[in-house]
C-alpha positions in Angstrom: 91.3 100.4 109.0 91.3 104.0 110.2 89.2 103.1 113.2 91.4 100.1 113.9 94.4 102.4 113.9 92.6 104.8 116.3 91.5 102.0 118.5 95.0 100.5 118.8 96.5 104.0 119.4 94.0 104.6 122.2 95.0 101.3 123.8 98.7 101.5 123.2 99.6 105.1 122.8 100.7 106.8 119.6 102.3 103.8 118.1 102.2 103.0 114.4 100.1 100.0 113.5 101.7 97.4 111.1 100.0 97.2 107.8 100.0 93.4 108.0 98.0 93.6 111.2 95.6 96.1 109.6 95.1 93.7 106.7 94.4 90.8 109.0 91.9 92.7 111.1 90.1 94.0 108.0 90.1 90.5 106.4 91.7 91.8 103.2 94.9 90.9 101.3 98.0 92.7 102.4 98.4 94.3 98.9 94.9 95.8 99.2 95.7 97.3 102.6 98.9 98.8 101.2 97.0 100.3 98.3 94.3 101.7 100.5 96.8 103.2 102.9 98.7 104.8 100.0 95.5 106.5 98.9 94.7 107.6 102.5 98.3 108.9 102.8 98.1 110.8 99.5 94.9 112.5 100.9 96.6 113.5 104.1 94.4 111.2 106.2 96.9 108.6 107.2 100.7 108.4 107.2 103.2 105.7 107.6 106.6 105.1 109.1 109.0 102.5 107.7 111.3 100.2 109.6 111.3 98.7 113.1 108.2 99.9 115.0 106.8 101.2 111.7 103.3 101.1 110.3 100.4 103.3 109.7 99.0 106.1 111.9 96.4 108.8 111.5 97.7 112.1 110.1 94.7 114.0 111.5 92.5 113.6 114.6 89.4 111.5 114.1 87.3 114.7 114.6 88.8 116.1 111.4 88.3 113.0 109.1 84.9 112.8 107.4 83.4 109.8 105.7 83.5 111.9 102.5 87.2 112.5 102.9 87.7 108.7 103.1 85.4 107.9 100.2 87.1 110.4 97.9 90.6 109.3 99.0 89.9 105.6 98.4 87.5 105.8 95.5 89.1 108.9 93.9 87.1 109.6 90.7 84.5 107.0 91.2 81.0 108.3 91.0 78.5 107.3 93.6 76.0 106.0 91.1 76.7 104.6 87.6 74.1 105.0 85.0 73.8 103.7 81.5 72.0 106.3 79.3 73.1 105.1 75.9 69.6 104.2 74.9 69.2 104.4 71.2 65.6 104.6 70.0 63.6 106.8 67.8 61.4 108.3 70.5 62.2 112.0 71.1 60.6 111.7 74.6 63.5 109.4 75.7 66.0 112.2 75.8 63.8 114.2 78.2 63.3 111.1 80.3 67.0 110.4 80.5 67.7 114.0 81.6 65.1 113.7 84.4 66.6 110.4 85.6 70.1 112.0 85.5 68.8 115.0 87.5 67.3 112.6 90.1 70.5 110.6 90.4 72.6 113.8 90.6 70.4 115.1 93.4 70.7 111.8 95.3 74.5 111.8 94.9 74.7 115.4 96.2 72.6 114.4 99.2 74.7 111.4 99.9 77.9 113.5 99.7 76.5 116.1 102.0 75.6 113.3 104.5 79.1 111.8 104.3 80.6 115.3 104.9 78.6 115.5 108.0 80.0 112.4 109.7 83.4 112.2 111.2 85.3 109.2 112.5 84.9 110.7 115.9 81.1 110.6 115.5 81.3 106.9 114.6 83.8 106.2 117.5 81.7 107.9 120.1 78.2 107.4 118.6 77.5 111.1 119.1 75.5 112.9 116.5 74.5 109.8 114.6 70.9 109.1 113.8 
């Protein structure tokens, strides 16, 4: 949705993009688009204007919006990886194995967060600095 806003702003100037149009372009229900835009607005990434000519617009330049910013705004407290470690058995070794798995998952999540922090919407828009 953010890249759609940017694209339409590039084509039409700094006009707000109606939420209904964003929902249609994204192929999601209007209510989902509203909820997502509220989360992005709360994070200072997007903003909205009500009334005639209203809609959503970017609150920051694309060069200042990272994929991590978007993930944390939309997903909020969601962890990257969910793990069930409630294994109940009598083997003492299981606790050590669970800690090792948790450490591996934590390291993977930290690496993914670092990667998301390193990519801006501008990188995606231009294709620069992407692998």
